[in-house]
Each structure stands twice: as structure tokens, then as C-alpha cells.
C-alpha positions in Angstrom: 31.4 40.2 84.3 32.1 42.6 81.5 31.3 46.2 82.6 28.6 47.9 80.7 29.7 50.8 78.5 27.9 54.1 78.4 27.2 55.8 75.1 25.1 58.7 73.8 22.0 56.5 73.1 21.9 55.2 76.7 21.7 58.5 78.5 17.9 58.5 78.8 16.7 54.9 78.8 13.1 55.9 78.7 13.7 57.5 75.3 16.2 55.1 73.9 14.3 54.1 70.8 13.3 57.6 69.8 16.8 58.9 70.5 18.6 56.1 68.7 16.5 56.5 65.6 16.9 60.2 65.4 20.4 60.8 66.6 22.4 57.6 66.1 21.7 57.0 62.4 22.2 59.4 59.5 19.3 61.1 57.8 20.4 59.9 54.3 18.5 56.9 52.9 21.4 54.8 51.8 24.0 53.3 54.2 27.2 51.8 52.9 29.0 49.0 54.7 31.4 51.5 56.3 28.5 53.7 57.4 26.7 50.8 59.0 29.8 49.9 61.0 30.0 53.5 62.1 26.4 53.6 63.3 26.9 50.3 65.2 30.0 51.7 66.9 28.1 54.9 67.9 25.7 52.7 69.8 27.8 50.0 71.4 31.5 50.7 70.8 32.0 54.5 70.5 35.8 54.6 70.9 37.6 55.8 67.8 40.9 54.5 69.0 41.6 51.2 67.3 43.4 49.6 70.3 40.5 50.5 72.6 37.6 49.3 70.5 35.8 46.1 71.6 35.1 44.8 68.1 37.2 44.7 64.9 35.8 45.8 61.6 36.1 42.2 60.5 33.8 41.0 63.3 31.2 43.8 62.6 31.4 42.9 58.9 30.6 39.3 59.7 27.5 40.2 61.7 26.4 42.7 59.1 26.6 40.1 56.4 24.6 37.6 58.5 21.9 40.3 58.9 22.0 41.0 55.1 21.3 37.3 54.3 18.7 36.9 57.1 16.8 40.1 56.0 16.7 39.0 52.4 15.6 35.5 53.3 12.8 36.6 55.6 11.5 39.5 53.6 12.2 38.1 50.1 13.1 41.7 49.1 15.4 40.5 46.3 13.9 38.1 43.8 14.6 36.9 40.3 12.9 34.6 37.7 14.9 31.9 35.9 13.5 30.4 32.7 14.9 26.9 32.4 14.8 24.1 29.9 13.1 20.8 30.5 13.5 17.4 29.0 11.3 14.4 28.5 14.1 12.1 29.7 14.1 13.4 33.3 11.8 14.9 35.9 14.6 17.0 37.5 16.0 20.4 36.7 18.8 22.2 38.6 17.9 24.9 41.0 19.5 28.3 39.9 22.9 28.6 41.5 22.2 32.0 43.1 18.9 30.9 44.7 18.4 31.1 48.4 14.7 29.9 48.5 12.3 28.7 45.7 9.2 30.8 46.0 7.1 29.9 43.0 7.2 27.6 40.0 5.2 27.9 36.8 5.1 25.8 33.7 4.3 26.5 30.1 0.6 26.2 29.5 1.0 24.8 26.0 -0.8 27.6 24.3 2.0 28.9 22.0 5.6 28.1 21.3 6.4 31.6 19.9 5.2 33.6 22.9 5.4 31.4 26.0 2.8 31.8 28.7 2.9 30.0 32.1 0.5 28.6 34.7 1.2 28.1 38.4 2.3 24.7 39.6 1.4 23.5 43.1 4.2 22.5 45.4 4.3 19.0 46.9 6.7 16.8 48.7 8.0 13.2 48.1 6.1 12.0 51.2 2.9 13.5 49.9 3.4 11.8 46.5 4.1 8.5 48.3 0.8 8.8 50.2 -1.2 9.7 47.2 0.4 7.2 44.7 3.1 4.8 46.0 4.1 4.1 42.4 4.4 7.7 41.4 8.2 7.3 40.6 7.3 4.9 37.8 7.7 7.1 34.7 4.5 8.9 33.7 4.4 11.7 31.2 2.3 14.7 30.4 2.2 18.4 31.4 3.6 18.8 34.9 1.1 19.5 37.6 3.3 19.6 40.8 6.9 20.3 41.8 9.1 19.4 44.8 12.6 20.2 45.9 15.1 17.3 46.1 18.7 18.2 46.9 19.9 20.8 44.5 17.1 20.1 42.0 13.4 20.6 41.4 11.4 17.6 40.5 8.3 17.6 38.3 5.3 15.3 38.5 4.5 14.0 36.0 7.6 14.1 33.8 7.2 16.5 30.9 6.2 14.7 27.8 8.0 15.4 24.5 5.2 17.8 23.5 5.6 19.8 26.7 9.4 19.7 27.2 11.8 22.2 25.6 13.5 25.5 25.9 12.4 27.9 28.8 9.4 25.7 29.6 9.6 26.3 33.3 9.7 29.7 35.2 11.3 29.6 38.7 10.7 32.6 41.0 13.4 32.6 43.7 15.0 34.7 46.5 18.4 35.7 45.4 21.6 34.8 47.3 23.6 38.0 47.2 27.4 38.5 47.4 28.9 39.5 50.7 29.4 43.1 51.6 33.2 43.5 51.6 34.1 46.9 50.3 33.5 50.0 52.5 31.4 51.5 49.7 29.2 48.4 49.2 25.5 49.1 49.6 23.0 46.4 50.9 20.3 44.9 48.8 22.0 45.4 45.5 21.9 49.2 45.9 18.2 49.2 45.2 16.9 52.7 46.1 13.4 51.4 47.1 15.2 49.4 49.8 17.3 52.1 51.3 15.0 52.7 54.3 15.6 49.2 55.4 19.3 49.5 55.8 18.7 50.4 59.4 17.6 46.8 60.0 21.2 45.7 59.6 22.3 48.1 62.2 19.8 46.7 64.8 20.9 43.1 64.1 24.6 43.9 64.4 24.1 45.9 67.7 22.1 42.9 69.0 24.9 40.5 68.2 27.6 42.9 69.7 25.8 43.3 73.0 25.1 39.6 73.2 28.8 38.8 72.6 29.8 40.8 75.7 27.1 39.6 77.9 24.9 42.7 78.0 21.8 40.6 77.6 19.2 43.2 78.5 20.5 45.5 75.7 20.9 42.6 73.4 17.2 41.7 73.9 16.2 45.3 73.3 17.9 45.5 69.9 16.8 41.9 69.1 13.2 43.2 69.4 14.0 46.3 67.3 15.4 44.0 64.6 12.4 41.7 64.4 10.0 44.7 64.6 11.8 46.2 61.6 11.7 42.9 59.7 7.9 42.7 60.4 7.4 46.2 59.1 9.5 45.5 56.1 7.5 42.3 55.2 4.2 44.1 55.7 5.2 47.0 53.5 6.8 45.0 50.7 3.9 42.5 50.5 0.8 44.6 51.3 1.7 47.9 49.7 3.1 47.0 46.3 4.3 50.0 44.4 4.3 52.2 47.5 7.6 53.8 48.7 8.3 52.0 52.0 9.6 53.6 55.2 10.8 52.3 58.5 8.5 53.3 61.4 9.4 51.7 64.7 7.3 52.7 67.7 
């Protein structure tokens, strides 16, 4: 069994959470990739001698990027809208190449061609369409009422008629797939200042993975809970308190 390593944040187990928040992370809002790695090492791998460190920077970077993707996917903290063209010759349009999840689809309401306005479309699935109308794939045209995901495309039902097809007729809100953090100075979440307080969440995830990899399962479980608690707080703050400067508060 791998011996457990002692570190500053494990001196008083009863106060681990309070101590780790106040003493094992910097007080500055933003954390770069290098600073996240440093905070992880302070908790789980405090040696500054390269040959005596348990984890390489490359391994920590892999876990940090896993956390980066997972946090964005769960919280939807990074979103964009793509305005795409539609055609009366097909029901399918390509999903934006940087989309991680499709969160909302709207379609031109037909009111004006000079200033486009949109209305929400309900999401459906092929199986639901099969149940409602077994012949739904037979070409029918009009203003789209529903959308579904099929492979790397979004399908519309019915197919846009010539009167409703055209440039920028569909608006797709989606969660953005970001580039990996690779440079020491890279900042998570696109260096968005309103998301700086959530950088700590990447620390908790990486510490969880590190402890799990060396078989320290009780500590792994502890930081797993911290990670999901932080995610829950993040989701609540971003969704329920729009416009309010969020903060991390783990109790």
C-alpha cells in the first residue's frame, strides 16, 4: 500500500476544509494553469524537488483540463450563439464545430427579413416523431416547429419551406468547447473575470484525481465532495442570480 503523505492542510483534520480554503489557495481571484498546479502540489504533492514529486506537470495538466471541460459542461458557464443558414432542400444543418452541448434552438418568426427575430423551438427525438407520425420523414414543408440532434447535425421538423429558409434563419445557443490549457499563463474559462472565483473548482478536481491515483481513497472522496459541492454552488449562482458577481462558499 502506498504510504500516505503528510502536508500542511492535513495537520488538523477537523479543520481541513477551512484551512485548505484559507491557506492552500491564493487570495487573488484568477489562477493560471501554473498556479493551479502549484496549489494542487501544496495539498497532495508538496515536494519541490522534481525527482521526488509523485506527479509530473503533464499528469496534473491532464487532470486540470479534464476538470476544465467537465465544469464548463455541467455549469454551462461558457456559451455562444450561432446564426446559421437553412435550406428548403434539407432538414439538416451542421452543429457548430466548437459546440459541446446544444442548449436551445430558435427559428426566425417570419416577421421581418431586415431585422430578424426568433421564436423558441421545442426539442424532440426521432423516436418521439416516429411515435407521433410514422411517416414524418416524408418531406413536409413549412416553418419548423421542432428540432432534434442526429449525429453532427440538427434536424428540423418540418423542413423549412422556401419562404422560411435563408440566411441566419436559425439561432443555436450552445456550450462552447474550449481549447486545452497548455501554457503556464493560460487562465481557465477564457479569462472571464466573472468566472475567476470558480478556478478553485479545478484544484479540487485535480486533488481528487491525484489522491485516487495513489490509493488514498478517503482523501479522494473528501475532495470529490468538495468538487461537486463547488459545481453545485456555481450552477446555482450562475443560473439563479443572473448579473450578480458570484463567489465560492463551501461550508
